Structure formats: structure tokens, C-alpha cells
C-alpha positions in Angstrom: -8.7 6.0 -6.0 -6.5 4.7 -8.8 -4.0 2.1 -7.8 -1.0 4.0 -9.3 -1.9 7.0 -7.2 -2.1 4.9 -4.0 1.3 3.3 -4.8 2.8 6.7 -5.3 1.5 7.9 -1.9 2.8 4.7 -0.3 6.3 5.1 -1.7 6.3 8.8 -0.7 5.9 7.9 3.0 9.0 5.6 2.7 7.5 2.2 2.0 8.9 -0.4 -0.3 7.5 -3.4 -2.2 8.5 -6.5 -0.4 6.8 -9.2 -2.5 4.2 -10.0 -5.0 1.4 -12.2 -3.7 -1.3 -14.0 -5.7 -3.7 -11.1 -6.0 -2.0 -8.5 -3.9 1.4 -6.7 -3.7 2.9 -6.3 -0.2 4.4 -3.0 0.9 6.3 -2.4 4.1 7.2 0.7 6.0 11.0 0.3 6.8 10.8 2.4 10.0 7.9 0.6 11.7 8.2 -2.8 9.9 4.4 -2.8 9.3 3.4 -4.5 6.1 0.1 -4.2 4.2 -1.3 -5.9 1.1 -2.4 -3.7 -1.8 -4.9 -5.3 -4.3 -4.0 -5.3 -8.0 -7.3 -3.7 -9.1 -7.1 -0.6 -11.3 -9.5 1.2 -8.9 -9.3 0.7 -5.1 -12.2 1.9 -2.9 -11.3 5.1 -1.0 -12.0 3.6 2.4 -9.6 0.7 1.7 -6.9 3.2 0.4 -7.3 5.3 3.6 -7.0 2.2 5.7 -3.8 1.0 3.9 -2.2 4.4 4.2 -3.2 4.8 7.9 -1.7 1.4 8.8 1.6 2.1 6.9 2.0 5.6 8.5 1.9 4.2 12.0 
């Protein structure tokens, strides 16, 4: 999955960027307060993208 598509999906479920890390950006769901790192690679493995979305949707 392309990183930009993953970020678009993350923002659609109501998450915001909370900080830039060394090699990751951190997004947080405002409703559940769950935060997840998103790597800065152009391509992100589908299994990792599904995991990030699953954790942020909880």
C-alpha cells in the first residue's frame, strides 16, 4: 500500500498527526487516545497497514 493512501485512510477515521519521530510519524485517534507509528517508506506492507488501521479503529 502506498503511504499516502494509508495516511488518507487514517485521517478519514478521525486520527491526527501528533508528532514526527525519527523514522516514523505518530498518529492518534482522538476518541480512543490510541496512537500508532506510521513508517516513512513510500510503500508499506499490506499486513502492517491493516494492523495500523485495526489498532487505530479500536
